[in-house]
DRENPA-783513 format. One record per residue: residue in three letters; x negated, y negated, z negated of N, C-alpha, C in turn. Coordinates in steps of 0.05 Angstrom, whole numbers, padded with zeros to 5 digits, always signed. Example, Ala and Ser with C-alpha at 12.3 -4.5 7.8 and 13.67 -1.06 7.14 Angstrom:
REM DRENPA-783513
ALA-00264+00114-00156-00246+00090-00156-00264+00066-00156 SER-00257+00045-00142-00273+00021-00143-00258-00001-00157 
END
This chain:
REM DRENPA-783513
UNK-00017+00023+00001-00001+00000-00001-00018-00025-00001 UNK-00006-00048+00009-00024-00072+00012-00041-00078-00014 UNK-00064-00084-00010-00082-00090-00030-00107-00110-00016 UNK-00125-00120-00031-00145-00135-00022-00155-00123+00006 UNK-00158-00137+00027-00162-00127+00053-00194-00124+00057 UNK-00200-00102+00070-00226-00098+00078-00230-00110+00108 UNK-00253-00114+00116-00258-00126+00142-00245-00114+00167 UNK-00246-00086+00165-00236-00071+00188-00207-00075+00193 UNK-00191-00075+00168-00162-00077+00172-00151-00101+00165 UNK-00165-00122+00167-00157-00149+00156-00148-00168+00180 UNK-00129-00183+00171-00119-00204+00193-00140-00225+00197 UNK-00159-00228+00178-00184-00245+00182-00202-00237+00205 UNK-00198-00213+00212-00217-00202+00232-00210-00215+00258 UNK-00229-00227+00271-00224-00241+00297-00212-00223+00318 UNK-00218-00199+00317-00206-00179+00339-00176-00177+00337 UNK-00165-00181+00313-00137-00181+00311-00123-00202+00324 UNK-00133-00227+00322-00123-00249+00335-00124-00244+00367 UNK-00145-00235+00376-00148-00228+00406-00127-00207+00415 UNK-00125-00188+00397-00106-00168+00403-00076-00178+00406 UNK-00068-00198+00389-00044-00211+00391-00039-00223+00416 UNK-00060-00237+00425-00056-00254+00451-00055-00236+00473 UNK-00072-00213+00476-00071-00195+00497-00044-00180+00499 UNK-00031-00177+00475-00005-00163+00475+00020-00180+00484 UNK+00016-00206+00487+00038-00222+00494+00044-00220+00524 UNK+00070-00224+00530+00077-00222+00560+00065-00245+00576 UNK+00060-00240+00602+00047-00257+00620+00068-00274+00638 UNK+00093-00272+00628+00112-00290+00645+00108-00319+00638 UNK+00118-00339+00657+00114-00366+00652+00129-00374+00628 UNK+00113-00383+00607+00124-00388+00580+00139-00417+00579 UNK+00157-00422+00562+00170-00445+00554+00149-00461+00533 UNK+00157-00485+00529+00140-00503+00510+00142-00489+00483 UNK+00168-00480+00477+00170-00466+00449+00156-00443+00445 UNK+00154-00425+00470+00140-00403+00469+00109-00405+00465 UNK+00099-00429+00481+00071-00434+00478+00062-00441+00448 UNK+00081-00456+00437+00075-00465+00409+00074-00442+00392 UNK+00094-00421+00397+00095-00399+00379+00070-00380+00384 UNK+00060-00376+00408+00037-00363+00414+00013-00374+00400 UNK+00012-00401+00401-00010-00412+00388-00013-00406+00358 UNK+00008-00410+00345+00010-00406+00315+00008-00375+00309 UNK+00018-00359+00325+00016-00328+00320-00013-00322+00319 UNK-00029-00334+00340-00058-00327+00342-00072-00342+00315 UNK-00059-00357+00301-00071-00370+00277-00065-00354+00252 UNK-00048-00333+00256-00042-00317+00231-00065-00309+00213 UNK-00087-00302+00223-00110-00295+00206-00118-00319+00187 UNK-00117-00344+00201-00124-00367+00187-00104-00373+00166 UNK-00077-00369+00174-00056-00376+00154-00059-00357+00130 UNK-00064-00333+00135-00065-00313+00113-00088-00320+00096 UNK-00111-00327+00108-00136-00334+00091-00131-00357+00073 UNK-00118-00379+00083-00112-00400+00068-00089-00397+00045 UNK-00070-00383+00053-00051-00371+00029-00065-00353+00009 UNK-00083-00337+00018-00098-00322-00003-00112-00339-00020 UNK-00126-00362-00011-00144-00379-00023-00126-00393-00043 UNK-00101-00402-00033-00083-00418-00052-00069-00402-00073 UNK-00061-00380-00067-00044-00365-00086-00054-00339-00097 UNK-00079-00331-00087-00092-00306-00098-00080-00282-00083 UNK-00091-00258-00087-00084-00233-00075-00067-00216-00096 UNK-00043-00214-00090-00026-00200-00111-00033-00168-00111 UNK-00031-00157-00131-00037-00129-00133-00009-00113-00128 UNK-00004-00095-00111+00022-00083-00110+00027-00066-00135 UNK+00052-00067-00143+00059-00050-00165+00091-00044-00163 UNK+00100-00022-00168+00130-00016-00165+00145-00032-00181 UNK+00167-00044-00172+00185-00060-00188+00203-00042-00202 UNK+00218-00027-00189+00238-00007-00202+00236+00018-00184 UNK+00253+00037-00193+00260+00061-00177+00275+00052-00151 UNK+00276+00069-00132+00286+00060-00105+00315+00052-00108 UNK+00331+00067-00122+00360+00060-00125+00365+00034-00139 UNK+00350+00031-00162+00351+00003-00176+00343-00020-00155 UNK+00322-00017-00140+00312-00036-00121+00334-00042-00103 UNK+00349-00020-00091+00368-00023-00069+00392-00038-00084 UNK+00401-00032-00107+00423-00047-00118+00415-00075-00125 UNK+00391-00078-00135+00385-00105-00143+00379-00125-00117 UNK+00373-00111-00096+00371-00127-00071+00398-00135-00061 UNK+00417-00118-00064+00445-00126-00054+00454-00148-00072 UNK+00447-00147-00098+00457-00169-00117+00444-00195-00110 UNK+00419-00193-00099+00404-00218-00095+00413-00235-00072 UNK+00428-00222-00056+00437-00237-00031+00453-00263-00037 UNK+00445-00283-00026+00455-00312-00027+00458-00320-00057 UNK+00438-00314-00073+00438-00326-00100+00407-00326-00111 UNK+00403-00336-00133+00374-00337-00146+00368-00313-00156 UNK+00341-00310-00161+00331-00285-00176+00339-00286-00203 UNK+00344-00310-00215+00355-00309-00244+00385-00299-00244 UNK+00401-00306-00228+00427-00300-00226+00431-00269-00219 UNK+00415-00260-00201+00414-00230-00192+00404-00214-00215 UNK+00384-00223-00227+00374-00209-00250+00395-00205-00274 UNK+00409-00229-00279+00428-00227-00300+00452-00207-00290 UNK+00459-00209-00267+00480-00188-00258+00470-00161-00259 UNK+00446-00153-00254+00433-00126-00254+00435-00118-00285 UNK+00426-00132-00303+00425-00126-00329+00455-00120-00341 UNK+00472-00136-00334+00501-00133-00342+00513-00110-00331 UNK+00503-00101-00304+00513-00079-00293+00504-00053-00308 UNK+00479-00051-00313+00466-00030-00324+00477-00029-00355 UNK+00484-00048-00368+00493-00048-00394+00522-00036-00393 UNK+00538-00043-00375+00565-00033-00374+00569-00006-00361 UNK+00549+00003-00345+00550+00027-00332+00520+00041-00331 UNK+00516+00056-00354+00489+00064-00359+00478+00084-00337 UNK+00497+00099-00323+00487+00118-00302+00497+00107-00276 UNK+00483+00117-00253+00492+00109-00227+00520+00122-00219 UNK+00526+00145-00230+00550+00157-00227+00575+00139-00238 UNK+00567+00127-00261+00586+00110-00273+00593+00084-00255 UNK+00572+00074-00243+00575+00050-00224+00591+00060-00201 UNK+00584+00083-00190+00599+00093-00164+00629+00098-00169 UNK+00635+00108-00193+00662+00115-00200+00678+00091-00214 UNK+00669+00071-00220+00679+00048-00237+00702+00036-00222 UNK+00722+00030-00236+00743+00014-00226+00730-00010-00212 UNK+00740-00019-00187+00727-00041-00175+00728-00066-00189 UNK+00749-00071-00202+00752-00097-00219+00732-00100-00241 UNK+00728-00074-00253+00707-00075-00276+00680-00079-00265 UNK+00673-00069-00242+00646-00073-00229+00644-00104-00224 UNK+00663-00114-00208+00665-00142-00202+00660-00160-00226 UNK+00673-00154-00247+00670-00172-00272+00641-00170-00281 UNK+00628-00143-00280+00605-00140-00292+00582-00157-00277 UNK+00583-00158-00250+00562-00171-00233+00570-00199-00227 UNK+00590-00210-00236+00599-00236-00232+00578-00258-00233 UNK+00558-00256-00252+00535-00278-00252+00520-00279-00227 UNK+00521-00256-00209+00504-00257-00185+00518-00269-00161 UNK+00544-00277-00164+00561-00291-00143+00568-00270-00122 UNK+00588-00278-00107+00598-00260-00086+00606-00232-00094 UNK+00614-00230-00123+00617-00203-00134+00641-00186-00118 UNK+00662-00200-00109+00681-00182-00093+00670-00170-00069 UNK+00650-00183-00057+00637-00173-00035+00614-00151-00042 UNK+00598-00157-00060+00577-00141-00070+00584-00115-00083 UNK+00607-00116-00099+00614-00092-00115+00621-00069-00096 UNK+00638-00071-00076+00645-00051-00061+00621-00041-00042 UNK+00602-00061-00036+00580-00052-00022+00562-00034-00038 UNK+00558-00042-00064+00542-00025-00082+00556+00003-00085 UNK+00581+00004-00089+00592+00029-00095+00594+00049-00068 UNK+00595+00036-00043+00593+00049-00020+00565+00058-00015 UNK+00547+00046-00023+00518+00054-00018+00513+00079-00035 UNK+00522+00075-00063+00516+00097-00082+00530+00122-00075 UNK+00553+00121-00067+00571+00143-00060+00558+00157-00036 UNK+00550+00142-00015+00536+00150+00009+00512+00166+00001 UNK+00496+00154-00016+00469+00168-00023+00474+00194-00039 UNK+00495+00194-00055+00503+00218-00072+00512+00241-00053 UNK+00529+00233-00033+00538+00250-00016+00516+00265+00003 UNK+00498+00249+00008+00475+00258+00028+00455+00273+00015 UNK+00447+00266-00012+00424+00279-00025+00432+00295-00049 UNK+00456+00293-00060+00466+00306-00083+00457+00293-00107 UNK+00445+00269-00107+00436+00254-00131+00429+00226-00122 UNK+00410+00214-00138+00402+00185-00133+00372+00183-00132 UNK+00358+00199-00123+00329+00202-00121+00321+00199-00091 UNK+00308+00176-00085+00300+00172-00056+00271+00175-00054 UNK+00257+00188-00072+00225+00190-00068+00221+00207-00043 UNK+00239+00226-00035+00234+00240-00009+00228+00223+00016 UNK+00236+00198+00013+00230+00177+00037+00200+00174+00039 UNK+00186+00176+00017+00156+00172+00020+00143+00194+00039 UNK+00157+00215+00044+00145+00236+00060+00151+00235+00088 UNK+00170+00216+00093+00180+00215+00121+00161+00195+00137 UNK+00159+00196+00162+00148+00174+00179+00163+00147+00172 UNK+00148+00127+00173+00159+00099+00163+00186+00093+00178 UNK+00184+00096+00206+00210+00087+00216+00234+00106+00213 UNK+00229+00133+00208+00249+00149+00200+00261+00141+00173 UNK+00243+00136+00154+00251+00126+00127+00267+00101+00129 UNK+00258+00083+00148+00274+00057+00150+00303+00063+00163 UNK+00303+00081+00183+00326+00087+00195+00347+00101+00177 UNK+00336+00117+00161+00352+00132+00140+00367+00109+00121 UNK+00350+00091+00113+00360+00072+00092+00381+00055+00107 UNK+00375+00047+00132+00393+00029+00146+00418+00042+00154 UNK+00421+00070+00153+00445+00083+00160+00463+00085+00132 UNK+00453+00075+00109+00468+00075+00085+00488+00052+00086 UNK+00512+00057+00077+00533+00037+00074+00521+00010+00061 UNK+00524-00014+00076+00517-00037+00065+00486-00046+00063 UNK+00470-00029+00076+00443-00034+00074+00432-00044+00101 UNK+00423-00068+00100+00411-00080+00124+00381-00082+00123 UNK+00368-00097+00143+00338-00096+00146+00324-00108+00122 UNK+00336-00127+00106+00323-00135+00085+00322-00116+00061 UNK+00346-00105+00056+00348-00085+00034+00331-00061+00038 UNK+00330-00053+00063+00314-00029+00070+00285-00036+00069 UNK+00276-00060+00075+00247-00067+00071+00241-00070+00043 UNK+00258-00080+00027+00252-00085-00002+00247-00057-00015 UNK+00266-00037-00008+00262-00012-00020+00239+00003-00013 UNK+00231+00002+00013+00205+00012+00024+00182-00002+00010 UNK+00181-00028+00011+00156-00040+00000+00152-00038-00029 UNK+00175-00047-00045+00175-00054-00072+00177-00030-00089 UNK+00191-00008-00079+00197+00016-00095+00180+00040-00088 UNK+00177+00041-00060+00163+00067-00049+00134+00061-00037 UNK+00124+00036-00040+00098+00032-00030+00091+00032-00002 UNK+00114+00031+00019+00110+00034+00041+00106+00006+00057 UNK+00091+00004+00078+00086-00022+00090+00110-00033+00108 UNK+00126-00051+00095+00149-00062+00106+00148-00093+00101 UNK+00162-00109+00116+00161-00141+00112+00190-00149+00107 UNK+00197-00150+00083+00225-00161+00077+00223-00194+00086 UNK+00243-00202+00098+00247-00230+00105+00271-00242+00090 UNK+00263-00255+00068+00286-00270+00055+00287-00299+00064 UNK+00303-00316+00051+00305-00345+00059+00279-00360+00058 UNK+00262-00354+00039+00238-00371+00038+00219-00360+00059 UNK+00214-00335+00064+00199-00325+00085+00207-00334+00113 UNK+00234-00334+00117+00245-00343+00143+00240-00371+00146 UNK+00244-00388+00126+00241-00418+00128+00211-00424+00135 UNK+00194-00415+00120+00164-00420+00125+00154-00410+00149 UNK+00161-00387+00157+00154-00373+00183+00164-00389+00207 UNK+00190-00394+00204+00201-00415+00226+00189-00443+00229 UNK+00181-00456+00208+00169-00479+00208+00140-00476+00221 UNK+00128-00457+00213+00100-00449+00221+00099-00440+00253 UNK+00125-00440+00263+00126-00427+00291+00120-00401+00295 UNK+00119-00385+00275+00111-00358+00277+00132-00339+00290 UNK+00158-00350+00286+00181-00337+00298+00196-00360+00313 UNK+00207-00353+00335+00222-00376+00353+00247-00383+00338 UNK+00259-00407+00344+00285-00416+00332+00306-00402+00344 UNK+00301-00389+00368+00324-00376+00382+00316-00347+00388 UNK+00337-00329+00388+00333-00300+00401+00351-00301+00424 UNK+00340-00307+00449+00354-00308+00472+00374-00333+00470 UNK+00401-00330+00474+00419-00351+00469+00428-00357+00441 UNK+00424-00339+00426+00431-00343+00397+00410-00351+00379 UNK+00416-00364+00359+00396-00374+00338+00383-00351+00325 UNK+00358-00350+00318+00344-00333+00305+00355-00330+00276 UNK+00355-00305+00265+00365-00301+00240+00343-00286+00224 UNK+00346-00287+00196+00325-00270+00182+00330-00241+00188 UNK+00351-00231+00193+00356-00205+00203+00339-00196+00227 UNK+00340-00215+00247+00327-00211+00272+00296-00215+00268 UNK+00287-00229+00248+00258-00236+00243+00242-00215+00234 UNK+00253-00192+00224+00239-00172+00209+00221-00158+00229 UNK+00231-00150+00251+00213-00135+00272+00190-00155+00281 UNK+00198-00179+00287+00181-00197+00299+00155-00204+00280 UNK+00160-00209+00253+00139-00213+00236+00125-00190+00231 UNK+00137-00165+00229+00121-00140+00227+00102-00133+00250 UNK+00111-00144+00274+00094-00138+00296+00070-00158+00298 UNK+00072-00178+00284+00050-00200+00283+00030-00199+00262 UNK+00037-00189+00237+00021-00185+00216+00010-00158+00211 UNK-00015-00156+00206-00026-00128+00200-00012-00115+00176 UNK-00005-00091+00179+00011-00077+00157-00002-00080+00130 UNK-00030-00078+00129-00044-00082+00103-00040-00106+00092 UNK-00032-00130+00105-00026-00157+00095+00005-00161+00088 UNK+00021-00140+00094+00050-00147+00090+00057-00156+00062 UNK+00048-00141+00041+00055-00147+00015+00045-00174+00005 UNK+00019-00179+00008+00007-00209+00001+00020-00230+00019 UNK+00026-00225+00043+00036-00245+00061+00063-00253+00050 UNK+00078-00230+00047+00107-00236+00037+00108-00251+00010 UNK+00093-00244-00008+00092-00256-00034+00083-00287-00031 UNK+00061-00289-00015+00049-00317-00013+00072-00334+00000 UNK+00085-00326+00020+00105-00344+00034+00128-00350+00017 UNK+00137-00330-00001+00157-00336-00022+00145-00357-00041 UNK+00123-00357-00051+00111-00375-00069+00109-00403-00056 UNK+00099-00402-00030+00095-00425-00016+00122-00442-00010 UNK+00143-00424-00002+00171-00436+00000+00182-00447-00024 UNK+00176-00437-00048+00188-00445-00070+00172-00469-00083 UNK+00147-00472-00080+00130-00490-00093+00124-00515-00071 UNK+00122-00510-00047+00114-00530-00025+00134-00535-00004 UNK+00138-00514+00011+00153-00515+00033+00185-00508+00028 UNK+00193-00528+00010+00222-00525+00001+00243-00531+00023 UNK+00266-00522+00019+00287-00527+00038+00293-00556+00043 UNK+00295-00569+00022+00298-00602+00023+00273-00612+00014 UNK+00264-00633+00028+00241-00650+00025+00216-00633+00020 UNK+00207-00617+00038+00181-00605+00035+00157-00622+00030 UNK+00140-00612+00014+00119-00629+00004+00094-00624+00023 UNK+00096-00633+00050+00077-00629+00069+00050-00642+00064 UNK+00050-00664+00051+00022-00677+00047+00006-00659+00028 UNK+00018-00640+00011+00005-00622-00006+00000-00598+00005 UNK+00008-00592+00028+00005-00564+00040-00019-00556+00052 UNK-00029-00533+00046-00055-00523+00056-00053-00515+00084 UNK-00028-00513+00094-00025-00505+00121-00015-00529+00140 UNK-00016-00556+00130-00004-00576+00144-00017-00582+00170 UNK-00043-00575+00175-00055-00583+00200-00049-00560+00219 UNK-00037-00539+00210-00029-00515+00228+00002-00516+00233 UNK+00017-00535+00219+00048-00530+00219+00059-00552+00236 UNK+00073-00545+00259+00083-00564+00276+00106-00580+00261 UNK+00120-00570+00239+00141-00584+00225+00131-00606+00208 UNK+00102-00606+00202+00093-00625+00181+00097-00653+00191 UNK+00093-00661+00214+00096-00688+00225+00126-00693+00229 UNK+00144-00674+00231+00172-00679+00234+00184-00688+00205 UNK+00175-00674+00185+00185-00681+00159+00172-00705+00148 UNK+00146-00709+00156+00129-00731+00146+00115-00745+00170 UNK+00128-00766+00182+00118-00774+00206+00092-00788+00203 UNK+00085-00798+00179+00059-00808+00172+00036-00790+00175 UNK+00041-00762+00177+00023-00744+00181+00013-00740+00210 UNK+00030-00749+00228+00023-00748+00258-00002-00760+00263 UNK-00021-00746+00276-00047-00757+00283-00066-00762+00260 UNK-00055-00758+00236-00076-00762+00213-00092-00738+00206 UNK-00111-00742+00188-00130-00722+00182-00112-00701+00163 UNK-00107-00679+00177-00089-00662+00160-00104-00634+00154 UNK-00133-00637+00153-00148-00613+00151-00144-00599+00126 UNK-00154-00574+00125-00149-00555+00100-00162-00565+00076 UNK-00185-00578+00079-00204-00584+00056-00188-00606+00039 UNK-00176-00628+00053-00159-00648+00038-00136-00635+00026 UNK-00123-00618+00042-00098-00606+00032-00103-00586+00008 UNK-00124-00573+00010-00129-00554-00012-00138-00570-00038 UNK-00151-00591-00034-00159-00606-00059-00136-00620-00070 UNK-00115-00625-00058-00090-00637-00067-00076-00619-00085 UNK-00079-00593-00082-00066-00573-00098-00084-00557-00114 UNK-00109-00567-00118-00127-00557-00136-00141-00530-00129 UNK-00145-00525-00104-00158-00501-00095-00180-00505-00078 UNK-00200-00487-00076-00223-00492-00059-00215-00483-00031 UNK-00223-00498-00013-00216-00493+00015-00229-00469+00028 UNK-00252-00459+00017-00266-00436+00029-00269-00415+00008 UNK-00254-00413-00014-00257-00395-00035-00254-00365-00023 UNK-00269-00345-00029-00266-00320-00016-00245-00305-00033 UNK-00230-00282-00022-00212-00269-00034-00220-00259-00060 UNK-00247-00248-00061-00255-00236-00086-00254-00258-00110 UNK-00257-00283-00105-00258-00303-00124-00234-00313-00130 UNK-00212-00308-00114-00186-00320-00118-00173-00306-00142 UNK-00155-00318-00158-00141-00307-00182-00121-00285-00169 UNK-00119-00263-00182-00104-00242-00173-00078-00244-00190 UNK-00057-00253-00174-00032-00257-00188-00009-00236-00177 UNK+00012-00232-00195+00033-00213-00188+00054-00229-00173 UNK+00077-00217-00174+00100-00226-00159+00112-00250-00178 
END
């Protein structure tokens, strides 16, 4: 599972950026496509700066796979604090997963109310648990660690109410498999950095559609650290409203910086100045960076 990268498997390796460019289609690109290609080729530099700013997190399991699945459903369209409270109340009211699956719907809705959208999430949770029990005879998903990654992902996606984010969270956080969950923070930061396009064909890009794109662009060994770093960056700097672009270690690589802060257009937006503003060394190596968790 993701851990401090060695040179051969690292996004910092220059061969990785070259491979990205070679893999891109050679049709006549639009201006937006050119912008995206440029920043996709900068992913090694983006990862290096985020490592320097936030350290390299060590992977550790958060919960068992079923708990992770239920908690991820509860986390949809709410804060971690609210979903955490809802999960605690659920497990206090219903100590076993069989109890949750067979609970009166109204009682389950009441238990998870702090997480928001309880009338939607409660039947989704029950449907997933009942589906898993019917297929496996219990609530143990460890067998997924022995399947090829895409088979494990497809199995999870076939469960009632499980989308790409929930499947990726179970794979990464509970089972230690290389997957890239795309939540609202990851999606926002990646879009502003032009790592993913704003549109998918004629439709707008969505977090659901972005999973495959980001997984194709980031080395699997970097998934965990990249995911955690984008979440931290989205919460602390690249916020939804009034992003703090002048303090951003990526501002010279980000097309959105001058949009939100016109005074940055044409200014010196180099990493050394940006890093100094958040108290980090611009060229600190990964081994020197503080090792932080989630």
